[in-house]
KETOR-311987 format. One record per residue: y, z negated, x negated of N, C-alpha, C, O in turn. Coordinates in steps of 0.001 Angstrom, whole numbers, padded with zeros to 6 digits, always signed. Each point is the difference from the previous one (the first is absolute). Example, Ala and Ser with C-alpha at 12.3 -4.5 7.8 and 13.67 -1.06 7.14 Angstrom:
BEGIN
-005690-007800-013190+001190+000000+000890+001200+000000-000900-000019-000665-001036;+001069+001385+001386+001190-000060-000820+001090-000730+000770+001108-000169-000509;
***
This chain:
BEGIN
-001215+000000-000830+001215+000000+000830+001263+000000-000863+000930+000768+000248;-000906-001638-001265+001195-000125-000830+000233+001270-000815+001146+000394-000215;-002240+000259-000246+000149+001220-000786+000733+001081+000791+000803+000745-000561;-001080-000660+001871+000643+001015+000833+001496-000242+000138+000758+000924+000298;-000330-002173-000516+001419-000344+000168+000790+000125-001300+001210-000227-000006;-001880+000587-001104+000698+000069-001290+001200+000948+000043+001061-000362-000510;-001182+001585+001108+001188+000865+000078+001169-000661+000722+001156+000172-000388;-001468-000943+001457+001057-000682+000733+000593-001133-000839+001195-000281+000088;-002034-000368-000903+000515-001049-000883+000998+000586-001003+001039-000597-000283;-001377+001780-000248+000898+000663-000946+001318+000375+000692+001083-000183-000556;-001202+000716+001793+001199+000345+000762+000836-001240+000276+001228+000044-000071;-001897-001153+000387+000700-001265+000246+000814-000412-001221+001171-000361+000124;-001787+000413-001302+000689-000389-001226+001185+000922-000267+001065-000449-000424;-001261+001747+000677+001091+000960-000199+001164-000291+000939+001159-000012-000417;-001478-000224+001694+001050-000309+000970+000694-001319-000326+001208-000138+000193;-001979-000829-000687+000587-001292-000373+001033+000190-001108+001108-000531+000076;-001483+001297-001108+000919+000247-001114+001243+000736+000482+001123-000341-000371;-001340+001362+001209+001132+000784+000505+000917-000834+000886+001222+000143-000058;-001814-001022+000884+000798-000842+000890+000865-000961-000794+001190-000156+000274;-001806-000494-001273+000757-000943-000826+001079+000748-000796+001128-000474-000132;-001493+001648-000395+000980+000797-000741+001177+000397+000887+001153-000029-000429;-001465+000402+001680+001067+000400+000923+000951-001159+000276+001216+000186+000048;-001777-001387+000133+000841-001173+000261+000865-000319-001215+001195-000270+000127;-001816+000307-001307+000693-000387-001227+001063+001020-000408+001109-000363-000390;-001472+001658+000488+000902+001028-000528+000994+000532+001020+001093+000439-000359;-001471-000478+001630+000853+000608+001018+000866-000989+000760+000956+000388+000672;-001293-001666-000778+000783-000994+000747+001186-000476-000831-000165-000443-001136;+001336+000536+001702+001201-000442-000704+000086-001508-000139+000809-000510-000775;-001663-000229+001544+000080-001465-000045-000971-000604-001006-000037-001218-000172;-000762+002077-000506-000962-000561-000961+000692-000365-001302+000828+000747-000522;-001191-001918+000014+000535-000449-001282-001043-000870-000676-000338-001072+000502;-000171+001526-001636-001008-000768-000715+000562-001340-000474-000676-001026+000069;+001913+001049-000548+000614-001246-000471+000153-000996+001146-000249-001195-000160;+000670+001716+001336+000166-000875+001158-001349-000504+000490-000116-001143+000441;-000900+001990-000518-001345-000410+000415-000501-001144-000872-000533-000984+000513;+000702+001107-001830-000431-001062-000914+000754-001295+000287-000593-001078+000029;+001888+001189+000181+000814-001187+000273-000377-000633+001334-000056-001223+000122;-000203+002066+000878-000373-000502+001327-001337-000723-000054-000160-001061+000602;-000803+001637-001325-001311-000639-000131+000107-001315-000767-000680-000974+000322;+001541+000956-001341+000167-001212-000805+000583-001148+000808-000379-001156-000191;+001301+001475+001094+000685-001031+000786-000598-000201+001393+000492-000821+000774;-001548+001564-000456-000585-000079+001345-000738-001317+000203-000361-000686-000957;+000149+000353+002215-000738-001219+000353-001499+000293-000061-000499+000760+000830;-000236-001338-001787-001432+000321-000167-000853-000381+001198-001025+000631+000261;+001445-001669+000476-000806-000448+001134+000021+001025+001129-001009+000211+000672;+002163+000424-000466+000046+001057+001015-000859+001193-000439-000636+000640+000837;+000612-000340-002121-000832+001103-000498-001486-000326+000163-000799+000866+000356;+000441-002117-000621-001397-000425+000216-000365+000143+001475-001089+000463+000340;+002015-000867+000532-000238+000134+001441-000172+001468+000380-000805+000323+000874;+001558+000572-001525-000121+001433+000274-001385+000505-000392-000596+000809+000712;+000086-001286-001843-001351+000387-000437-001047-000533+000982-000975+000686+000305;+001179-001904+000185-000911-000563+001010+000023+000863+001252-001035+000224+000628;+002236+000264-000263+000113+000899+001144-000837+001254-000192-000588+000508+000955;+000531-000002-002192-000815+001169-000302-001485-000321+000199-000740+000809+000559;+000304-001992-001018-001387-000414+000212-000314-000097+001498-001085+000372+000447;+002062-000879+000317-000195-000152+001445-000213+001353+000680-000695+000078+001013;+001279+000974-001556-000198+001337+000535-001481+000351+000037-000495+000529+000995;-000210-000826-002083-001443+000273-000075-000774-000987+000859-000933+000377+000709;+001330-001652-000777-000735-001051+000713+000031+000187+001511-001035-000110+000656;+002212+000391-000095+000114+000064+001456-000766+001187+000590-000591-000122+001072;+000595+001271-001762-000818+001104+000519-001482-000357-000087-000779+000325+000897;+000397-000996-001985-001392-000441-000118-000376-000964+001110-001105+000068+000539;+002025-000973-000192-000254-000954+001085-000169+000732+001331-000864-000356+000801;+001701+001391-000564-000114+000776+001239-001351+000698+000084-000631+000013+001057;+000188+000566-002166-001293+000691-000012-001149-000987+000170-000988+000309+000667;+001110-001495-001264-001034-001026+000184-000134-000379+001476-001109-000146+000512;+002242-000011+000160-000014-000344+001425-000722+001084+000807-000833-000301+000856;+001161+001554-001139-000605+001109+000745-001490+000132-000306-000799+000270+000898;+000426-000459-002155-001426+000080-000363-000786-001081+000717-001062+000270+000562;+001579-001499-000576-000702-001101+000664-000129+000248+001504-001034-000299+000597;+002075+000839+000001+000002+000199+001452-000896+001156+000430-000641-000075+001048;+000586+001135-001836-000646+001238+000457-001385+000250-000581-000668+000954+000399;+000228-001782-001322-001343+000202-000563-000971-001113+000378-001180+000055-000344;+001684-001070+001058-000862-001138+000318-000974+000332+001122+000389+000523+001044;-001650-000833-001273-001044+000122+001013-000618-001367+000197-000436-000636-000959;+000399+000188+002191-000504-001350+000295-001438-000153-000476-000855+000847+000258;+000613-001951-000959-001337-000280-000499-000261+000546-001393-001038-000297-000591;+001957+001086+000056-000164+000567-001337+001088-000547-000931+001098-000331+000448;-001411+000238-001754+001016-000521-000939+001205+000935-000081-000139+001219+000106;+001310-001799-000293+001210+000808-000101+000026+000766-001327-000462-000492-001029;+001001+001679+001080+000206+000770-001218+001129-000647-000790+001056-000306+000554;-001278+000101-001837+001026-000618-000832+001052+001042-000356-000288+000988-000676;+001497-001221+001135+001092+000948-000226+000763-000354-001270+000164-001173-000336;+000299+002206-000363+000827-000185-001200+001313+000751+000213+000254+001043-000602;+000568-001613+001483+001224+000673+000432+000955+000333-001132+000657+001041+000036;-000566-001910-001051+000915+000256-001113-000404+001288-000729+000857+000782-000411;-002157-000574+000258-000483+001224-000648+000321+001217+000854+000459+001020-000515;-000701-001126+001831+000268+001141+000889+001495+000334+000019+000385+001169-000034;+000450-002213+000089+001442+000254+000049+000499+000562-001328+000884+000856-000019;-001449-001334-001094+000400+000519-001310-000350+001478-000118+000797+000793-000501;-001993-000424+000964-000398+001406-000027+000925+000835+000876+000380+001111-000370;-000021-001650+001532+000897+000714+000914+001381+000186-000629+000548+001102+000002;+000004-002183-000535+001349+000057-000575+000044+000934-001205+000903+000828-000119;-001886-000965-000775+000021+000798-001223-000176+001488+000285+000797+000819-000457;-001835-000467+001210-000280+001418+000227+000987+000624+000985+000224+001210-000033;+000366-002021+000905+001079+000514+000860+001212+000366-000837+000702+000969+000292;-000460-001758-001341+001180+000218-000829-000093+001253-000864+001025+000578-000362;-002242-000153+000028-000133+001131-000923-000379+001301+000697-000166+001027-000658;+000025-001059+001996-000362+001221+000723+001061+000335+001051+000604-000911+000567;-000364+002200-000295+001006+000398+000991-000320-000541+001382-001157-000020+000420;+002192-000417+000281-000140-000534+001364-000983-001166+000069-000572-000267+001057;+000373-000427-002175-000914-001154-000043-001401+000367+000453-000707-000831+000571;+000293+002092-000825-001267+000504+000523-001225-000599-000670-001096+000054+000559;+001262-000626-001757-001164-000504-000715-000309-001459+000244-001050-000484-000422;+001939-000233+001095-000176-001433+000161-001176-000386+000878-000839-000809-000399;+000774+001380+001587-001066-000368+000932-001396+000392-000493-000914-000818+000099;+000705+002039-000631-001328+000320-000541-000431-000953-001110-001176-000349-000096;+002125-000073-000742-000339-000937-001074-000422-001347+000576-000976-000592-000461;+001704+000101+001466-000374-001262+000647-001365+000116+000664-000821-000912-000098;+000580+002030+000772-001287+000215+000674-001147+000013-001008-001089-000495+000288;+001335+001059-001468-001007+000039-001065-000431-001411-000379-001195-000281-000092;+002159-000606-000126-000335-001367-000399-000601-000788+001167-000854-000860-000211;+001292+001147+001435-000590-000660+001162-001478+000362+000140-000833-000864+000272;+000516+002128-000455-001395+000446+000135-000879-000652-001058-001165-000297+000266;+001699+000069-001455-000768-000669-001063-000229-001479+000317-000915-000621-000542;+001745+000063+001419-000198-001380+000449-000919-000087+001213-000233-001085+000533;-000290+002236-000098-000936+000005+001117+000623+000231+001354-000671-000150+001021;+001962+000518-000986+000656+000302+001272-000287+001455+000350+000364+000886-000773;-001005-000605+001912-000312+001385+000378+001246+000872+000008+001079-000453+000381;-001230+001707-000801+001143+000893-000107+000728+000151+001327+001230+000037+000032;-001985+000051+001074+000638+000165+001313+000920-001176+000313+001084+000181+000553;-001526-001394-000911+000824-001179+000255+001189-000071-000951+001097-000387+000403;-001309+000755-001652+001105-000044-000957+001104+000972+000386+001180-000297-000188;-001555+001472+000732+001003+000974+000445+000837-000585+001131+001224+000130+000004;-001885-000773+000953+000711-000607+001127+000914-001114-000486+001142-000107+000447;-001639-000722-001359+000802-001104-000545+001254+000528-000678+001090-000538+000192;-001247+001592-000984+001136+000547-000740+000992+000714+000913+001209-000062-000224;-001716+000739+001249+000902+000649+000956+000795-001054+000761+001204+000147+000207;-001888-001213+000207+000681-001091+000694+001070-000622-000890+001116-000262+000449;-001464+000026-001721+000965-000595-000916+001192+000925-000205+001135-000462-000120;-001394+001778+000078+001096+000960-000152+000942-000060+001198+001218+000070-000163;-001775-000198+001363+000819-000082+001198+000846-001270+000007+001186+000040+000329;-001794-001160-000692+000733-001265-000059+001063+000047-001099+001108-000506+000173;-001460+001118-001300+000927+000165-001116+001181+000863+000414+001143-000289-000353;-001424+001359+001109+001067+000886+000475+000912-000733+000976+001222+000133-000061;-001828-000913+000965+000796-000790+000934+000906-000985-000717+001149-000200+000394;-001680-000426-001465+000803-000940-000783+001171+000719-000669+001099-000547-000086;-001334+001766-000385+001070+000771-000634+001086+000397+000997+001180+000043-000346;-001581+000247+001581+000995+000314+001035+000912-001212+000216+001216+000146+000123;-001813-001340-000077+000802-001224+000143+000931-000170-001197+001164-000370+000158;-001687+000646-001365+000819-000087-001213+001165+000988+000077+001127-000319-000380;-001418+001528+000879+001052+001005+000145+001091-000459+000949+001187+000180-000272;-001591-000772+001383+000979-000527+000964+000855-001083-000660+001207-000073+000231;-001842-000769-001056+000756-001020-000734+001031+000652-000917+001128-000477-000120;-001532+001579-000530+000908+000682-000902+001229+000543+000706+001103-000024-000547;-001297+000516+001774+001119+000555+000759+000886-001076+000618+001194+000223+000203;-001773-001398+000100+000728-001012+000765+000583-001136-000845+001041-000551+000360;-001690+000183-001483+000495-001125-000796+001402+000270-000529+000876-000864+000048;-000681+002080-000555+001316+000366-000533+000161+001509+000195-000242+000769-000930;+000648-000336+002131+000111+001432+000299+000897+000761-000968-000178+001201-000206;+001150-001906-000393+000930+000665-000910-000704+000631-001195+000472+000992-000554;-001621-001582+000155-000735+000550-001141-000504+001405+000323+000128+000912-000817;-000703-000738+002012-000496+001333+000367+001149+000997+000105-000083+001106-000534;+001139-001492+001213+001126+000918+000193+000753+000273-001305+000736+000982-000100;-000920-001843-000890+000643+000210-001284-000790+000899-000937+000502+000394-001053;-001754-000060+001431-000807+000905-000811+000558+001410+000074+000677+000358+000964;-000964+000447-001991+000421+001397+000079-000897+000733+001003-001005-000546+000455;+001367+001765-000122-000688+000737+001066-001482+000187-000291-000831-000182+000889;+000489+000542-002122-001410+000222-000348-000813-001275+000179-001096+000027+000558;+001638-001142-001034-000705-001278+000134-000191-000368+001472-001067-000479+000383;+002090+000696+000442-000116-000287+001429-001094+000852+000637-000782-000488+000816;+000735+001759-001192-001007+000913+000557-001408-000453-000401-000910+000007+000829;+000728-000397-002086-001317-000455-000470-000458-001239+000766-001166-000107+000382;+002087-000823-000160-000348-001223+000737-000387+000340+001439-000987-000522+000518;+001758+001392+000127-000298+000373+001393-001337+000721+000099-000785-000264+000910;+000524+001176-001847-001288+000721+000012-001156-000983-000174-000993+000068+000725;+001125-000984-001690-001048-000990-000219-000240-000861+001221-001145-000257+000373;+002240-000196+000260-000131-000852+001186-000642+000777+001150-000834-000544+000722;+001214+001805-000548-000571+000830+001072-001491+000236-000226-000777+000019+000955;+000370+000163-002226-001423+000179-000307-000801-001238+000397-001060+000108+000616;+001576-001284-000972-000684-001252+000330-000019-000236+001506-001025-000368+000573;+002173+000586+000054+000089-000198+001445-000876+001010+000738-000593-000315+001032;+000519+001525-001568-000831+001035+000617-001469-000370-000016-000705+000215+000987;+000229-000774-002105-001397-000415-000085-000311-001091+001014-001034+000040+000666;+001929-001011-000551-000188-001070+000993+000009+000569+001424-000788-000423+000846;+001674+001375-000591+000104+000615+001328-001272+000762+000353-000492-000080+001126;-000036+000823-002104-001237+000752+000233-001138-000952+000344-000803+000290+000886;+000726-001416-001574-001068-000951+000276+000116-000552+001415-001001-000122+000706;+002229-000215-000289+000206-000521+001359-000355+001080+001033-000605-000296+001031;+000984+001540-001315-000306+001091+000925-001499+000239+000108-000506+000322+001075;-000207-000481-002193-001460+000156+000038-000613-001055+000916-000985+000261+000692;+001581-001461-000695-000491-001060+000887+000204+000372+001465-000861-000246+000844;+002025+000846-000557+000368+000247+001386-000233+001441+000440-000385+000248+001143;+000618+000702-002047-000038+001419+000355-000825+000794-001017+000508+000920-000642;-001773-001284+000507-000848+000625-001015-000090+001516+000172+000163+000743-000968;-000420-000279+002192-000153+001435+000256+001304+000746-000259-000017+001135-000477;+001152-001771+000792+001298+000628-000229+000237+000211-001493+000462+001062-000418;-000782-002087-000389+000161+000104-001452-000903+001094-000559+000406+000782-000859;-001644-000743+001365-000947+001006-000475+000491+001405+000353-000098+000918-000814;+000620-000757+002015+000501+001302+000445+001185+000450-000849+000074+001169-000380;+000859-002083+000073+001158+000328-000821-000417+000358-001425+000582+000893-000617;-001595-001595+000095-000489+000290-001353-000616+001397-000058+000209+000729-000970;-000971-000350+002010-000619+001330+000051+001078+001081+000032-000122+001022-000676;+001177-001246+001462+001099+000973+000085+000684+000156-001362+000268+001116-000446;+000011-002251-000207+000681+000038-001296-000849+000702-001060+000516+000789-000791;-001812-001078+000778-000898+000620-000987-000158+001492+000275-000019+000806-000930;-000093-000440+002195-000124+001423+000363+001255+000776-000403-000083+001125-000492;+001249-001745+000709+001255+000639-000391+000076+000148-001516+000433+001031-000515;-000860-002073-000188-000006+000057-001460-000923+001072-000534+000299+000645-001005;-001439-000453+001687-000947+001037-000417+000586+001396+000230-000173+000895-000827;+000861-000718+001948+000617+001302+000288+001098+000333-000990+000198+001164-000347;+000514-002181-000108+001079+000209-000972-000518-000003-001436+000769+000113-000954;-002100-000244+000820-000667-000009-001311+000409-001189-000860-000096+000043-001227;+000557-001109+001888+000298-001244-000709-001292-000781-000208-000190-000654-001026;-000699+000734+002025-001305-000665-000058-001076+001065-000174-000096+000928+000804;-000703-001059-001839-001009+001023-000294-001336-000278+000689-000633+000913+000531;+000215-002168-000544-001316-000345+000551+000201-000754+001319-000008-001230+000038;+000185+001982+001013+000336-000575+001293-001078-000961+000500+000312-001113+000424;-001570+001532-000469-001074-000818+000561-000165-001301-000787-000236-001059+000581;+000361+001148-001895-000100-001219-000816+001101-000992+000373-000238-001205+000083;+001428+001722+000138+001115-000860+000397-000233-000617+001372+000303-001174+000213;-000843+001963+000725-000296-000522+001338-001065-001094-000075+000084-001008+000702;-001078+001212-001551-001058-001004-000155+000560-001294-000584-000399-001094+000400;+001323+001224-001345+000604-001183-000611+000845-000763+001006-000007-001231+000013;+000734+001953+000829+000802-000649+001039-000906-000736+000987+000284-001131+000395;-001373+001787-000004-000960-000617+000930-000569-001284-000585-000126-001010+000691;-000216+001063-001976-000560-001167-000677+001035-001122-000099-000319-001169+000215;+001568+001538-000544+001063-001005-000125+000269-000683+001336+000156-001219+000055;-000100+002002+001025+000248-000567+001325-001124-000944+000392+000239-001049+000599;-001466+001427-000938-001151-000859+000312+000088-001309-000771-000284-001069+000541;+000683+001157-001822+000155-001213-000804+001067-000918+000589-000214-001207+000113;+001348+001767+000257+001074-000797+000588-000443-000633+001318+000352-001140+000301;-001125+001890+000477-000484-000517+001280-000925-001196-000226+000076-000999+000715;-000951+001115-001719-000888-001115-000334+000805-001218-000456-000318-001138+000348;+001367+001401-001133+000851-001093-000483+000689-000708+001161+000163-001220-000017;+000237+001983+001012+000680-000579+001157-000892-001016+000696+000453-001073+000399;-001732+001424-000258-000937-000929+000630-000187-001262-000821-000080-001100+000547;+000012+001262-001865-000183-001157-000874+001220-000915+000006-000136-001219-000111;+001322+001801+000241+001223-000811+000058-000022-000913+001222+000336-001181-000093;-000730+001731+001235-000034-000800+001228-001089-001063-000040+000123-001045+000638;-001190+001312-001388-001111-000963-000085+000249-001089-001046-000606-001069+000066;+001490+001333-001028+000228-000945-001098+001498-000259-000175+000544+000153-001093;+000109-000547+002181+001454-000134-000016+000488-001011-001025+000986+000249-000694;-001662-001385+000590+000456-001032-000929-000082+000492-001447+000914-000228-000793;-002008+000898+000462-000152+000532-001355+001030+001088-000275+000522+000102-001110;-000230+000713+002129+000990+001058-000183+001391-000572-000263+000751+000520-000824;-000420-001598+001536+001300-000648-000205+000087-000552-001426+001019+000149-000675;-002105-000789+000232-000018-000552-001361+000151+001107-001039+000767-000134-000953;-001509+001234+001145+000070+001109-000952+001393+000623-000008+000499+000393-001055;+000134-000300+002233+001363+000541+000068+000971-000895-000745+000860+000493-000730;-000985-001808+000903+000892-000946-000678-000143+000141-001511+000999+000003-000720;-002240+000115+000233-000212+000159-001440+000607+001316-000502+000574+000045-001088;-000702+001018+001878+000603+001278-000389+001518-000105-000041+000644+000558-000888;-000079-001273+001848+001448-000190+000026+000455-000828-001197+001026+000297-000613;-001796-001344+000279+000331-000826-001161-000108+000811-001291+000755-000222-000946;-001701+001164+000916-000112+000855-001180+001276+000812-000206+000501+000107-001119;+000022+000466+002211+001250+000766-000094+001160-000901-000414+000837+000385-000816;-000796-001596+001394+001070-000940-000353-000062-000396-001470+001033-000237-000625;-002250+000164+000069-000128-000372-001409+000647+001048-000896+000566-000339-001039;-000643+001620+001433+000670+001057-000764+001519-000116+000120+000734+000198-000968;-000286-000521+002171+001440-000197+000208+000483-001193-000825+001079+000032-000590;-001894-001078+000563+000416-001232-000686+000179+000215-001495+000844-000649-000618;-001622+001548+000030+000101+000216-001448+001399+000457-000386+000588-000527-000944;-000049+001511+001674+001352+000482-000286+001038-001093+000240+000938-000160-000781;-001114-000590+001866+000935-001078+000324-000009-001064-001093+001058-000482-000406;-002245+000113-000072-000115-001054-001011+000545+000451-001355+000602-000796-000720;-000805+002056+000371+000588+000516-001243+001527+000001+000115+000700-000326-000959;-000193+000694+002133+001451-000034+000241+000548-001411-000203+001045-000178-000626;-001750-000828+001154+000425-001395-000172-000115-000425-001466+000850-000735-000501;-001893+001192-000180-000187-000332-001413+001148+000532-000841+000367-000592-001015;+000193+001712+001445+001108+000609-000730+001359-000542+000431+001042+000568-000327;-001071-001681+001072+001249-000660+000374+000601+000489+001294+001188-000208+000249;-001990+000860+000588+000485+000512+001274+000391-001108+000959-000520-001113-000077;+001440+001421+000982+000475-000979+000977-000887+000006+001244-000455+001052+000449;+000220-002237+000096-000793-000098+001229+000716+000647+001183-000627+000321+001010;+001945-000131-001136+000758+000638+001081-000422+001453+000218+000206+000551+001081;-000792+000067-002099-000375+001414+000095-001497+000218+000186-000487+001123-000134;-000247-002196+000444-001451+000134+000114-000397+000975+001105-000947+000770-000163;+001668-000798+001289-000349+000909+001104+000157+001455-000430-000769+000861+000427;+001756-000587-001264+000215+001368-000484-001118+000427-000940-000472+001135+000070;+000044-002039-000952-001094+000320-000930-001299+000207+000776-000762+000922-000290;+000515-001783+001277-001198+000134+000834+000011+001344+000721-001014+000697+000023;+002146-000331+000562+000100+001280+000701-000261+001167-000934-000709+000941+000359;+001279-000998-001555-000181+001086-000968-001468+000194-000334-000487+001130-000007;-000231-002225-000274-001415+000118-000365-000861+000395+001190-000968+000743-000163;+001301-001226+001360-000751+000389+001201+000116+001506+000236-000986+000658+000329;+002177-000124-000494+000209+001437+000191-000760+000808-001044-000469+001101+000287;+000345-001640-001497-000780+000675-001047-001466+000102+000409-000616+001056-000143;+000057-002158+000653-001412-000019+000392-000293+001024+001094-001108+000531+000081;+002088-000262+000743-000153+001000+001061+000229+001410-000548-000749+000925+000315;+001782-000772-001134+000383+001316-000488-001022+000671-000886-000050+001228-000059;-000783-002017-000647-000983+000609-000905-001068+000792+000754-000725+000792-000600;+000628-001005+001913-000988+000740+000795+000521+001360+000440-000666+000709+000755;+001855-000344-001224+000571+001290+000371-000573+001139-000812+000014+001144+000453;-000520-001428-001649-000543+001034-000875-001350-000447-000558-000166-001174-000328;-000807+002095+000212-001342-000356-000483-000080-000085-001522-000787+000709-000628;+001603-001579+000040+000034-000159-001453-000780-001257-000373+000204-001043+000621;-001100+001110-001627-000758-001193-000399+000897-001204-000253+000908+000045-000829;-001181-001125+001563+000750-001236-000192+001457+000071+000413+000757-000941-000233;-000350+002061+000854+001404+000147+000367+000935+000022-001194+001198-000247+000132;-001764+000549-001323+000810-000035-001223+001118+001027+000071-000195+001118+000477;+001349-001504-000948+001167+000856+000097+000753-000271+001284+001190-000314-000019;-001899+000438+001150+000623-000250+001306+000392-001473+000118+001123-000322+000387;-002065-000573-000725+000268-001438+000096+001148-000402-000926+000872-000779+000385;-000878+001318-001613+001057-000323-000963+001360+000460+000519+000985-000736-000052;-000958+001954+000547+001253+000587+000506+000545-000795+001186+001193-000300+000056;-002070-000041+000893+000441-000722+001196+000472-001412-000337+001004-000472+000532;-001744-000201-001430+000374-001380-000319+001336-000055-000741+000837-000856+000288;-000640+001759-001231+001294+000030-000698+001123+000324+000976+001087-000572-000084;-001354+001496+001013+001022+000350+000992+000382-001195+000854+001167-000174+000350;-002152-000648-000014+000280-001180+000805+000700-001090-000789+000960-000603+000481;-001443+000344-001709+000566-001078-000811+001411+000309-000462+000786-000915-000246;-000457+002193+000127+001345+000396-000430+001074-000536+000939+001140-000205-000415;-001492-000020+001670+000972-000444+000996+000264-001504-000036+000912-000487+000668;-001706-000247-001442+000134-001459-000048+000943-000375-001143-000259+000323-001160;+001330-000991+001491+001106-000203-000933-000381-000732-001279+000443+000387-001081;-001264-001450+001182-000255-000803-001191-001184+000483-000826-000454-000718-000891;-000056+001915+001162-001047+000591-000839+000694+000787-001110+000515+001094+000231;-000506-001662-001432+000729+000620-001110-000587+001349-000382+000730+000941-000310;-002078-000853+000335-000669+001254-000354-001177+000224+000938-001080-000547-000224;+001273+001346+001274-001104+000297+000928-001229+000569-000710-001130-000306+000379;+001346+001138-001413-001123+000604-000725-000822-001059-000722-001230+000049+000022;+001897-001006-000660-000718-001065-000695-000797-000868+000976-001158-000331-000255;+001788-000030+001371-000685-000803+001008-001190+000770+000572-001063-000576+000232;+001242+001869-000006-001079+000834+000540-001158+000089-000978-001158-000108+000402;+001454+000302-001680-001058+000134-001008-000855-001259-000081-001226+000087-000069;+001864-001255+000079-000757-001249-000129-000790-000293+001272-001184-000332-000070;+001823+000451+001224-000697-000304+001258-001137+000986+000254-001084-000395+000429;+001330+001666-000691-001046+001023+000159-001104-000188-001039-001179+000221+000279;+001584-000633-001484-000993-000250-001041-000959-001110+000381-001196+000076-000281;+001728-001116+000927-000858-001114+000424-000809+000366+001235-001218-000178+000013;+001877+000688+001028-000665+000210+001289-000956+001181-000006-000975+000001+000752;+001232+001013-001588-000840+001198+000035-000812+000194-001277-001230-000013+000043;+001907+000192-001181-000725+000331-001227-000890-001147-000472-001134+000230-000422;+001638-001462+000490-000835-001147-000373-001155-000173+000974-001106-000379-000385;+001384+000664+001662-001048-000102+001024-001114+001017-000264-001181-000310+000159;+001564+001527-000565-000996+001021-000309-000864-000440-001179-001217+000183+000012;+001857-000768-001035-000745-000492-001162-000968-001114+000413-001142-000039-000457;+001608-000859+001321-000853-001097+000479-001184+000532+000793-001135-000424-000213;+001399+001359+001134-001075+000461+000885-001069+000798-000737-001173-000080+000365;+001543+000853-001398-001037+000742-000729-000900-000964-000760-001198+000248-000140;+001770-001356-000356-000826-001019-000658-000961-000622+001006-001181-000177-000296;+001686-000156+001487-000852-000587+001043-001095+000977+000404-001145-000403+000202;+001486+001683-000083-000985+001015+000382-001116+000093-001043-001178+000043+000355;+001541-000014-001626-001009+000117-001061-000885-001240-000049-001224+000111-000057;+001843-001297+000078-000775-001245-000033-000860-000119+001252-001160-000405-000075;+001736+000761+001239-000753-000062+001254-001191+000938-000005-001070-000351+000497;+001243+001533-001050-001111+000957-000088-001139-000558-000865-001173+000113+000356;+001533-000710-001487-001025-000565-000888-000731-001169+000659-001215-000140-000139;+001970-000702+000862-000635-001120+000703-000908+000502+001119-001061-000573+000244;+001473+001636+000431-000846+000596+001027-001289+000531-000604-001080-000165+000567;+001204+000802-001716-001191+000520-000678-000988-001129-000270-001205+000161+000189;+001723-001304-000633-000873-001135-000283-000645-000522+001278-001185-000332+000004;+001962+000257+001093-000566-000465+001269-001056+000968+000523-001027-000422+000531;+001281+001717-000682-000956+001006+000482-001302-000090-000784-001078+000064+000591;+001158-000213-001923-001217-000138-000818-000771-001248+000377-001228+000018+000079;+001962-001116+000156-000648-001255+000379-000691+000141+001358-001103-000510+000196;+001765+001215+000750-000581+000194+001327-001262+000850-000076-000976-000277+000697;+000988+001302-001532-001184+000861-000144-001167-000755-000619-001154+000209+000376;+001458-001082-001319-001059-000809-000630-000613-000953+001010-001213-000210+000007;+002059-000372+000857-000524-000920+001020-000866+000740+001008-001010-000531+000462;+001401+001758-000118-000778+000785+000953-001374+000372-000576-000995+000045+000724;+000958+000224-002045-001271+000339-000647-000954-001193-000010-001211+000142+000165;+001815-001354-000369-000813-001203-000035-000369-000477+001394-000689-001010+000144;
***
């Protein structure tokens, strides 16, 4: 599995270098001397808290997946499957970050779930459910971004505003489609057939039947998820809360770095709004990890806050902790988790032989 992702890993590293270079060389607010001075005089406890916030990003998604695994794989009278949510979330975060549109995250999580004995059919449902709850949490985060300090959004340049709106519409659209599948399944299916047929006539879609089959399969998966949500409401609420806390942990990292750099508590709502809008805006383009887009949006938002001496410096440190350090952490967890799984699998096979 990892060998197939090597090209994406190389692309990730290239985009990372280009993103950092763009911030450093193209931003008028970047200053190496000011960055060194700011780090020297910063409050270390706020920086430690920011790093803890990064750890919470991995932990809370793992907690959400653990809740869903326990709820959806339990069979009365049989032992519960032991879930390793931190490993699943690390695989999701890491491979989502290095592949376009986060396409590699769910297959990677499903791979590790299957090695833990979770049937593939159940792991797919668990991951789809988590994606829906995660999307719902992001919609709430987006609303926070627009309402906490509306001036931040209106102060963005036109391109940044468009990216945020596109990202929010994509997230809201996914939630809307899911609700419509619950209430108007045949209507959604009919509209999808019309759209695919039109795309085929315009030669935008080449394999019409394959696309129709994928839509049919997706609608069926969502329909199954709808039934599970109604049957496991308490678990769904818990998983949603953990997903929401995961998003808040990313927001908190930027806020805590801002405080570490001597930021005023009077501007916290503005910093929160800026980071919330970033989390939404990165879904506007299918770029691995939202690199480039996230940097551009965050600098655009921070530029409007009066006591931020260098938006580029603040962006580099907060992004370095919340994203790049997180990627480094999750690949370590993935490798160690894979090796531990190998040991458990060998031990299980030996017990079965005996």
